[in-house]
C-alpha positions as CSV (number, residue, x, y, z in Angstrom):
1,M,4.0,-47.8,-22.8
2,S,1.0,-46.7,-24.3
3,H,0.2,-46.7,-28.1
4,K,0.1,-43.3,-27.8
5,T,4.0,-43.0,-26.6
6,I,5.4,-44.7,-29.5
7,R,3.3,-42.8,-31.4
8,L,5.0,-40.0,-30.6
9,I,8.6,-41.5,-30.9
10,A,8.2,-42.8,-33.7
11,V,7.1,-39.7,-35.5
12,I,10.3,-38.0,-33.6
13,G,12.7,-40.6,-35.1
14,A,11.2,-40.5,-38.5
15,S,12.0,-36.1,-38.3
16,A,15.0,-36.9,-36.9
17,V,16.3,-39.1,-40.2
18,V,14.6,-36.5,-42.3
19,T,16.7,-34.3,-41.1
20,I,19.9,-36.1,-41.0
21,G,19.3,-36.6,-44.8
22,A,19.2,-33.1,-46.4
23,A,21.5,-32.5,-43.6
24,A,23.7,-34.9,-46.0
25,V,22.6,-33.9,-49.2
26,G,22.8,-29.8,-48.6
27,V,26.8,-31.5,-47.7
28,S,27.4,-33.3,-50.0
29,Q,26.6,-30.9,-53.2
30,D,28.7,-30.3,-56.0
31,R,30.3,-27.0,-55.3
32,S,32.4,-26.9,-58.6
33,S,29.4,-24.9,-59.9
34,L,28.8,-22.5,-57.7
35,D,32.3,-20.4,-59.2
36,T,31.3,-20.4,-62.5
37,D,29.4,-16.8,-61.9
38,A,32.1,-15.4,-59.9
39,S,34.3,-13.3,-61.6
40,P,37.7,-12.2,-60.9
41,G,36.9,-8.0,-61.8
42,M,34.0,-6.5,-60.5
43,S,31.1,-5.1,-62.3
44,T,29.0,-2.1,-61.5
45,G,26.5,-2.8,-65.3
46,A,27.1,1.1,-66.0
47,T,27.8,2.7,-69.3
48,V,29.9,5.3,-69.7
49,T,28.8,7.6,-73.1
50,K,30.8,10.8,-73.7
51,S,29.3,13.0,-75.1
52,V,28.6,17.3,-75.9
53,A,26.2,19.0,-73.5
54,P,23.4,21.2,-75.6
55,T,24.3,25.0,-75.2
56,A,20.6,25.8,-75.0
57,P,17.2,23.8,-73.7
58,E,15.2,22.2,-76.2
59,I,12.1,24.0,-75.1
60,P,12.5,27.2,-74.8
61,Q,9.9,28.2,-71.9
62,A,6.8,26.1,-70.7
63,K,3.8,27.7,-71.0
64,P,0.4,26.8,-69.5
65,A,-2.2,26.1,-71.8
66,I,-4.7,27.0,-69.4
67,K,-5.0,30.5,-68.4
68,G,-6.7,31.4,-65.2
69,P,-8.6,29.4,-63.0
70,A,-9.7,25.9,-64.5
71,P,-14.0,25.6,-63.9
72,L,-15.1,22.7,-61.8
73,P,-17.0,20.4,-63.1
74,P,-20.7,20.4,-62.7
75,E,-20.4,18.0,-60.1
76,E,-17.8,19.7,-58.5
77,Q,-19.8,23.1,-58.2
78,G,-21.4,24.5,-55.3
79,L,-24.9,25.9,-55.0
80,P,-25.8,28.9,-56.9
81,G,-25.6,32.6,-55.2
């Protein structure tokens, strides 16, 4: 066999060993710590506060600060005439 073929076989073998090692570590992990976060009941995180709705709005009616069209800035104005 040539030097390149032996190197290719060594790389494939080393990759297989690393893959099997990673799979073994994943399978052998302690699964008892996974149950500590799980609770028996469902929690949606919603908060309910009972209150009375206001009878009138806080601001009776919105009024604009500018009457009519606003003037354009000088760089947006067209040619006179």
